[in-house]
C-alpha positions as CSV (number, residue, x, y, z in Angstrom):
1,V,3.2,-28.3,70.4
2,L,4.6,-31.6,71.8
3,L,6.0,-32.3,68.4
4,A,7.6,-28.8,68.3
5,H,9.3,-29.5,71.6
6,R,10.6,-32.9,70.6
7,A,11.9,-31.6,67.2
8,H,13.7,-28.8,69.1
9,D,15.3,-31.3,71.5
10,V,16.4,-33.7,68.9
11,A,17.4,-31.4,66.1
12,G,19.1,-28.9,68.3
13,G,16.8,-26.2,67.8
14,H,16.3,-23.0,66.1
15,A,15.9,-24.2,62.5
16,A,13.4,-26.9,63.5
17,R,11.6,-24.6,65.8
18,G,11.4,-21.9,63.1
19,H,9.8,-24.3,60.7
20,L,7.2,-25.5,63.2
21,V,6.4,-21.9,64.2
22,R,5.5,-21.3,60.5
23,I,3.2,-24.3,60.6
24,Q,1.7,-23.6,64.0
25,P,2.0,-19.8,64.8
26,D,1.4,-20.1,68.5
27,A,3.8,-23.0,69.0
28,H,6.7,-20.8,69.8
29,G,4.9,-19.1,72.7
30,V,3.8,-22.4,74.2
31,V,7.2,-24.0,73.9
32,A,8.9,-20.9,75.3
33,A,6.5,-20.9,78.3
34,A,7.2,-24.6,78.9
35,E,10.9,-24.0,78.8
36,G,10.5,-21.3,81.4
37,L,8.6,-23.6,83.7
38,R,11.2,-26.3,83.4
39,I,14.0,-23.9,84.2
40,A,12.0,-22.6,87.2
41,H,11.5,-26.1,88.5
42,A,15.1,-27.0,88.0
43,R,16.3,-23.9,89.8
44,Q,13.8,-24.5,92.7
45,A,15.1,-28.1,93.1
46,Y,18.7,-26.8,92.9
47,L,18.0,-24.2,95.7
48,S,16.5,-26.9,97.9
49,D,19.5,-29.2,97.7
50,P,22.3,-27.5,95.7
51,L,24.9,-30.1,96.5
52,A,23.0,-33.2,95.4
53,V,24.5,-34.5,92.1
54,E,21.1,-35.8,91.0
55,T,19.6,-32.3,91.4
56,R,22.5,-30.7,89.6
57,T,22.4,-33.2,86.8
58,W,18.7,-32.6,86.3
59,T,19.4,-28.9,86.1
60,L,22.1,-29.7,83.4
61,W,19.6,-31.6,81.3
62,V,17.1,-28.7,81.5
63,N,19.7,-26.1,80.7
64,Y,21.0,-28.1,77.8
65,F,17.6,-28.8,76.2
66,S,16.6,-25.2,76.7
67,G,19.6,-24.1,74.6
68,H,21.6,-22.6,77.5
69,L,24.8,-24.3,76.4
70,Q,27.4,-22.1,78.2
71,E,25.4,-22.3,81.4
72,T,25.4,-26.1,81.0
73,V,29.2,-26.1,80.6
74,D,29.7,-23.9,83.6
75,E,27.3,-25.8,85.8
76,A,28.8,-29.2,84.7
77,K,32.2,-28.0,85.7
78,R,30.9,-26.8,89.1
79,T,29.2,-30.1,89.6
80,L,32.3,-32.0,88.8
81,E,34.3,-30.0,91.3
82,L,31.9,-31.3,94.0
83,E,31.8,-34.9,92.6
84,P,34.6,-35.6,90.2
85,Q,33.5,-39.3,89.8
86,A,30.0,-38.4,88.5
87,A,29.8,-39.7,84.9
88,L,26.6,-38.1,83.6
89,P,27.8,-34.5,84.3
90,Y,30.9,-35.3,82.2
91,A,28.6,-36.6,79.4
92,L,26.5,-33.4,79.5
93,L,29.7,-31.3,79.6
94,A,30.8,-33.2,76.5
95,L,27.5,-32.6,74.7
96,A,27.3,-28.9,75.4
97,S,31.0,-28.4,74.6
98,A,30.5,-30.2,71.2
99,D,27.6,-28.0,70.4
100,L,29.7,-24.9,71.3
101,G,32.4,-26.1,68.9
102,Q,34.8,-26.9,71.7
103,K,35.8,-30.3,70.2
104,D,38.9,-31.1,72.3
105,E,36.9,-30.4,75.6
106,A,34.0,-32.4,74.3
107,V,36.2,-35.5,73.5
108,R,38.0,-35.3,76.9
109,A,34.7,-35.0,78.8
110,A,33.1,-37.8,76.7
111,Q,36.1,-40.1,77.4
112,N,35.8,-39.3,81.1
113,A,32.1,-40.0,81.0
114,L,32.7,-43.4,79.4
115,R,35.5,-44.3,81.8
116,L,33.4,-43.5,84.8
117,G,29.9,-44.5,83.6
118,G,30.3,-48.2,83.8
119,D,27.3,-49.8,82.1
120,S,25.0,-46.7,82.2
121,G,23.2,-46.6,78.9
122,S,22.3,-42.9,79.4
123,V,26.0,-42.0,79.9
124,M,27.1,-44.1,76.9
125,V,24.5,-42.7,74.5
126,T,25.0,-39.1,75.7
127,A,28.8,-39.4,75.3
128,A,28.3,-41.1,71.9
129,S,26.2,-38.1,70.7
130,A,28.9,-35.7,71.9
131,L,31.7,-37.7,70.2
132,V,29.8,-37.7,66.9
133,R,29.1,-34.0,67.1
134,A,32.8,-33.4,67.9
135,G,33.8,-35.2,64.7
136,E,34.7,-38.5,66.3
137,A,32.1,-40.6,64.5
138,V,34.0,-43.9,64.9
139,R,34.3,-43.5,68.7
140,G,30.7,-42.3,68.8
141,R,29.5,-45.4,67.0
142,Q,31.5,-47.6,69.4
143,A,29.8,-46.0,72.4
144,L,26.4,-46.2,70.6
145,N,26.9,-49.9,70.0
146,Q,27.7,-50.5,73.6
147,A,24.5,-48.7,74.6
148,L,22.5,-50.7,72.1
149,A,23.9,-53.9,73.6
150,I,22.8,-52.7,77.1
151,E,19.3,-51.8,75.7
152,R,18.7,-55.5,75.0
153,K,18.8,-56.1,78.7
154,R,17.4,-52.9,80.2
155,Y,16.0,-49.5,79.3
156,V,18.1,-47.0,77.4
157,C,16.4,-43.8,76.3
158,N,15.6,-44.1,72.6
159,F,15.1,-40.3,72.4
160,L,18.9,-40.0,73.2
161,I,19.7,-42.8,70.8
162,A,17.9,-41.0,68.0
163,G,20.1,-38.0,68.7
164,V,23.2,-40.1,68.0
165,Y,21.7,-41.4,64.7
166,I,20.9,-37.8,63.6
167,G,24.5,-36.9,64.2
168,L,25.6,-39.9,62.1
169,R,23.1,-38.9,59.4
170,E,21.3,-42.2,59.7
171,N,17.8,-40.7,59.5
172,E,15.9,-44.0,59.1
173,H,17.4,-45.3,62.3
174,A,16.7,-42.0,64.0
175,Y,13.1,-42.1,63.0
176,E,12.8,-45.7,64.3
177,S,14.3,-44.7,67.6
178,L,12.0,-41.7,67.9
179,E,9.0,-43.9,67.2
180,K,10.2,-46.4,69.8
181,A,10.7,-43.5,72.2
182,F,7.2,-42.2,71.6
183,R,5.7,-45.7,72.3
184,Q,7.8,-45.9,75.5
185,R,6.7,-42.3,76.4
186,S,10.4,-41.5,76.7
187,T,11.6,-38.0,77.5
């Protein structure tokens, strides 16, 4: 079931989940229950401190990886109204917008994320993934390369790096990143 969850997160979902449900018939129910718990925890944290950017950003990740793309976009915009200098909400807005086919919005949000994110590897690699999904592979590769340079000095989530490689159709690099993420217990 852990593998089903990871495949859903990386591959974007339903096709990968459907294949794994055929292999493991009860996987869908277990994954759906886990998603429900994550959403409940995110909403509980959100209710306890709804203005905290960190809480709102965590909620954005949960919504995005649970497949609630429009909710991710809407919540990211509300978060950015409260804190317009927060880079990671821009990156998640870009990622969800790209997945919804809103390419211009995705590119604008990714550029804002990169401009505001400084040397945050999470921001760079999330924006890189959005750029690649929005058809801006060259810009996405540049952001990925910046994140990889940072990774030499400090932690950058290899699970997110794998997502960029998948978008670039560099499957061997994606597998290597996923293996590294597994060894790091990255989520």
